[in-house]
C-alpha positions as CSV (number, residue, x, y, z in Angstrom):
1,M,67.1,12.1,-14.4
2,T,70.3,11.6,-16.3
3,N,72.1,8.2,-17.0
4,N,74.8,9.6,-14.2
5,D,72.0,9.7,-11.8
6,I,70.6,6.3,-12.6
7,F,74.2,4.7,-12.6
8,K,74.7,6.5,-9.0
9,K,71.5,5.1,-7.7
10,L,72.1,1.7,-8.8
11,R,75.8,2.0,-7.3
12,V,74.4,3.0,-4.0
13,A,71.7,0.5,-4.1
14,H,74.0,-2.7,-5.0
15,K,76.6,-1.3,-2.5
16,L,79.0,-1.5,-5.3
17,R,82.5,-0.2,-5.2
18,D,84.7,0.8,-8.1
19,D,86.2,-2.4,-8.3
20,D,82.8,-4.3,-8.6
21,I,81.8,-2.0,-11.4
22,V,84.7,-2.5,-13.4
23,K,84.3,-6.4,-12.9
24,I,80.7,-6.2,-13.8
25,L,81.2,-4.1,-16.9
26,E,84.1,-6.7,-17.6
27,L,81.2,-9.7,-17.9
28,V,79.9,-8.1,-21.2
29,D,83.6,-7.3,-22.5
30,F,83.6,-3.6,-21.8
31,R,86.8,-2.2,-20.6
32,I,86.9,1.0,-18.5
33,S,89.5,2.4,-15.9
34,K,88.6,3.6,-12.3
35,S,89.3,7.2,-13.3
36,E,87.1,7.2,-16.2
37,L,84.3,5.6,-14.0
38,N,85.1,8.2,-11.1
39,A,84.2,10.9,-13.7
40,F,80.6,9.7,-14.1
41,F,80.2,9.9,-10.3
42,R,81.3,13.7,-9.9
43,R,79.0,16.6,-9.7
44,E,78.1,18.3,-12.9
45,D,79.9,21.4,-12.1
46,H,83.4,19.4,-11.5
47,P,85.8,20.1,-14.1
48,K,86.5,16.6,-14.6
49,Y,82.7,15.5,-14.8
50,M,81.8,13.3,-17.8
51,E,78.4,12.3,-19.1
52,C,77.4,8.8,-19.0
53,G,76.6,7.5,-22.4
54,D,73.4,5.1,-23.0
55,Q,76.1,2.7,-24.5
56,I,78.2,2.6,-20.9
57,L,74.8,2.4,-19.0
58,R,73.4,-0.4,-21.0
59,N,76.4,-2.3,-21.0
60,F,76.4,-1.9,-17.1
61,L,72.9,-3.0,-16.9
62,N,73.4,-6.1,-19.0
63,G,76.4,-6.9,-16.9
64,L,74.5,-6.4,-13.7
65,I,72.2,-9.0,-14.6
66,I,74.8,-11.3,-15.3
67,H,76.4,-10.6,-11.9
68,L,73.1,-11.1,-10.0
69,R,71.2,-14.0,-12.1
70,G,74.4,-15.7,-13.5
71,P,74.8,-16.2,-17.1
72,M,71.9,-17.3,-19.3
73,P,71.8,-20.9,-19.8
74,K,72.3,-22.3,-23.3
75,K,69.1,-23.2,-25.1
76,Q,68.8,-26.9,-26.1
77,K,68.0,-27.8,-29.4
78,K,64.5,-29.4,-30.0
79,T,64.7,-32.8,-31.6
80,S,61.7,-34.0,-33.7
């Protein structure tokens, strides 16, 4: 299973549109255009197909966590 397959399955499972994915990636300060994003969801034999790298998938997963759970609360310093 490739990163592209994982990305596609997560997109379908969470019913995400292109706009949603772009916003999720912006949560972790990762910018991507819709046309770049669509290249990941094309068939492998399509001329404009692009492999999804580990960095993009990692950033998407981190953004998805923030999207679903919200930002991590700040840790309070312990006072002795």
